[in-house]
C-alpha positions, 0 to 999 in steps of 0.5 A: 827312112825305113829299111826293108826286112829280108825274107829268109828261106829255110835253105838260106838259114841252114846255109849260115856259117856253123861258127858257134853262134846260135841264130834265130829269126825274129820279125825278119831280123837275124839274132845271134847269141853265143851261150856260155858253159853254165848256160849250156850245162843247165840247158842240157840238165833240163833236156836230159831230165825231160827226156828221161821222163817223157820218152819211156811214157811216150809223151813226145820228143825233146829238142835242144837249142840247135832245133829251129821252130818255124813259127811264121815266115819271119820268125824262126826261134830256137829255144834252149830246150823244147818239148813237142807232145805226141799229138802234133807228131801223130802220123810222123814216122821221122822228124822233119830234116829241116826246121820244125813247122810250128811251135813246141808245147813247152819252151825253156829259155836259160838267160844269158848275160846278153839277154834283155828283158824286152827281147825275152818278152818279145820271144815269149809273146810270139811263142804263146801267140803261135801255140806254146802252152808252157814256158820256163825262163831260167835265171842262173844269176838269180838262181830262180825260174819264172813259169809262164802260161801266157806272155806274162809270168805266172809264178816265180820259183826259187832255188828250193822250189820244183819245176813241174810239167803240169798238163804239158808233161804230166808227172814231170818234176825237177828241183831247181836246186839240181840245176844250180848245184855247185860242182865238186870233182875232188 
């Protein structure tokens, strides 16, 4: 027996509890995933680096993981970091107060221990079908990153390599070593 999938409105999704869980909607199913401190720190470092590069050049807008992107009526994803180039923003004086309509140009997913390869691939496939141009999947456990231009990985970057914005974020470069540096507060 097949169970019916609920259609969630933006208002219903926005009204869900603010309990520390990140919620996404994938094929009508709510996905909850808490993130750890390492995950949050790496996501912040990437978002801050993109913002330092993109904002002065007027390239677009950077979003954190609390931003939902309404990809389809049944799919609302919140990448750990997202970048929307200026073209889709043209004519806007302010960003939408609700979810962003459509896909970002760049998505960054920082893997958590609870992430599965199947779920990550499912999200990447949806992102690219909906118009994402570039994706980075950061793996803190392995200290590497996968670069995507399609739902299949294009390149594996090691800790000694550099993330590049390519044509989505021209001139952007971020050494992976900066994301995995050991802390020292002595």
